[in-house]
N, C-alpha and C positions, 0 to 999 in steps of 0.2 A: 404535490410535492417537489422533491429540491431538484434544481437543477445547475451550471455550471457557474452562473450567480456565485450558489452561495456554499463557493469555496470557504475553508477559513482554514483546514491544515492539508497539509498534504504529506505525508509519512511513503517514504522514497529507502530502495536498498543502498548505503552505498554502492556498493560496489555487484556485480553480477557475472555469474559462471556460464557461461555459452564454450558448446563444440568445446570444452573442455581451456578451457582461454579464461583469464579472468580477465569482466572489461568493466575500466573505471568507469562509474556513473553520472561523477563531477559535473563533464559538461553539457547532459542532456541536463540535472537541476539546471543550469541558467539558463535553460531556453525553455524551460519550464514557468519558471519564476519569471523572465521576462515575457512570455508567454501571457502567464496575466496578473499581465502592470493594470490592464483594465476590468477588472476583480476586481472592487471597490474592499468585501470583506474577507478577498486574502491575507491572510497573516502568516504565514512562516511554512514554510519547506524542513518538516521531520524528516531528519537526515538519518537507520536507522544501521548500524555498525551489522554488515554481514557476513563477521568473523572476530566468532570466540578469542581467537589466538594471538590477532592483532590488534595493532590500537584504530579503534576508529577513524576513513579518512577525513584530511585535513577540510574541511568548507569553509573557513574562515575569510576567503572571497568568495565566496558564494552571498548575494543578498539575498536576505528573509532564509535561510538559515541556520538552523539549528539541529545539536545533535541529542537525540533521543534520549541520552541520561541528564540533559539540562531541561527536553521540556517535559521528564517523569518528575526533577527535583522541583517540580518548582508549585506539583498541585500540593493543593490547602487541605483535602484530609484524604484517607485512606477509604473510604467510601465512597463504593462507585452510584452515580446517578441514573436511571436508566429513565429514554425517552421515547413516548411510544412513538413506532414509524409508519409508512405504509409498507403496504406487502412488495406497490412496484422501486421502492424508490432507492437510488444507487446503493450500491454497496464497495460494487470497488469496477475501479479502469482499469482492465488489461490493454496491452495492445499487441496488435500479431507481429510477429518475424519479419515482414517485409521480405519477406524470401522469394517469392511469387509477384510481387508489387511492391506498392507503397503500401509500409503499417497503416494495418487499421487499430481503430477504438473502438475496442467491445466492454456495454456497459452491464456486469454483473447488477441483478435487481437483489433486494433482503431480504423477496421471497424466497426468489431464484436460489440463490446459495444456499440460503439452509433447505427448500427443499431438497437441490442436489443433493448436499454433505449426509441425510438424512438417510437418502438412495441407496448411496453409497456406503454407509456404514452399515446401514444394518438389512439390508438387502445383499451384494458385495458382497460382505469382510463379517458378518456372520456379528458385527461388533454389539455389546449390552454396555451398561452402565460401567463395566469392572475396564473396558476395556478401551488402550494408546493405540493410535496410530498417526503415523509420520508421512505427508502428502510432499510429495516434491514433485512439481508439475512447470515447464516449460508449454509457452504456448510461444 
C-alpha cells in the first residue's frame, strides 16, 4: 500500500469558490510544499486552473510548482499506461472545511471511490454508457 512518503506529484486547483467567494489557494500551495520537504520523492505541485475564462494564477513564487499545461506538455507519448493498484491504495485526499473545529484529512481509496461513483451513477442517476454527468461537491 502507498503512503505519504510515496507522493511524487500533487495536483491542486489555483483558486476555490466557497460561499460565493473566490479564494486564492497559492498560500496553501506554499504551506503544502513546505510540509512535504521531508518527502524525498516529492517532485512537484501541479497547479490546475480553476477558471477557463482567465489566465492561471501566477505560481512563479511557489517552489516546486508547475502549471498543468506545462506538466502536460512534457508528456513523451499520447498513450496512457496503466499501473495495477490495490483496492485500498489512496486515490484522493480531501480536507474538511474546519467549520466545527480543526480541518480533518479524509483519505479516499481507489476502490472506495470507484464503488461510490458506480453506486451514484447506476442506482441514483440511472446512468448508462451513453450518460454524461457533472458532480460538484464541497467538503
